C-alpha positions in Angstrom: 51.5 67.5 49.4 52.2 64.1 47.7 53.8 64.4 44.2 52.9 61.8 41.5 54.7 61.8 38.2 52.2 59.5 36.5 48.9 58.1 37.8 49.5 54.9 35.8 52.5 54.2 38.1 50.2 54.2 41.1 47.3 51.9 39.7 47.7 48.2 41.1 49.9 49.2 43.9 49.3 47.4 47.2 47.4 49.5 49.8 48.2 49.4 53.7 46.9 51.3 56.5 49.2 53.3 58.8 48.7 50.5 61.3 50.3 48.1 58.8 47.3 46.1 57.8 46.9 45.1 54.2 43.9 46.7 52.8 43.8 46.1 48.9 44.9 47.5 45.7 44.6 50.8 43.8 42.0 50.4 41.1 41.3 53.8 40.0 41.7 57.5 40.6 38.9 60.1 40.8 39.7 63.5 39.2 37.9 66.8 39.7 39.1 69.8 37.9 42.2 68.0 36.8 43.2 67.4 40.5 43.2 64.1 42.5 40.0 64.0 44.5 40.0 60.3 45.7 41.2 56.7 45.0 39.0 53.7 44.4 40.5 50.8 46.3 39.6 47.1 45.7 39.3 45.7 49.1 41.0 42.4 50.2 38.8 39.4 51.0 39.2 39.6 54.7 38.2 43.3 55.0 35.3 42.9 52.6 33.3 41.3 55.5 34.0 44.3 57.7 32.5 46.6 55.1 29.3 44.7 54.6 30.7 42.7 51.6 31.8 45.8 49.6 34.3 45.0 46.9 35.9 48.4 47.1 35.7 51.9 48.8 36.7 55.4 47.7 39.3 56.9 49.8 39.5 60.8 49.8 43.1 61.9 48.7 43.7 63.8 51.9 43.7 60.5 53.9 46.7 59.2 51.8 49.8 59.4 53.8 52.4 58.1 51.4 52.7 56.8 47.8 55.9 54.9 47.1 56.6 51.2 46.7 53.2 50.8 48.5 50.2 53.1 49.1 49.6 54.0 52.8 46.3 55.4 54.0 45.2 56.8 57.3 43.2 54.1 59.1 40.7 56.6 60.3 39.6 57.0 56.6 38.1 53.5 56.6 34.4 53.3 57.3 33.5 51.3 60.3 31.1 48.3 60.3 28.2 50.5 61.5 28.8 53.1 58.8 29.0 50.4 56.2 25.7 48.9 57.4 24.0 52.4 57.3 25.3 52.9 53.8 23.7 49.6 52.8 20.4 50.4 54.3 20.3 53.7 52.5 21.0 52.2 49.2 
C-alpha cells in the first residue's frame, strides 16, 4: 500500500509509465469514502493523439506503482487506441 502524507504534495507531479515513458502530470485525485479511488492525469501532447485527442485520463489507484519524486503508473492501465475510439463512439 502506498502511503501519502498530503495529497497536495502529489498534485502537479510528473507521471511516467513503468516502461519509462513520460505520460503527463497529476491534476486531481478522486476520493470515495475518504479513500483514494483514482487519479486524473493531464496527458502530454504526444500521447493525446494515441488516446483520441483526450486531454486527460483517470487512472485507478491500484495501477499506481510508486509515488515519490515522480508518479509511476503501470503501463497496462493505459487505454489502447482501440479502447479510446470505442469510448469516443459511445459518448
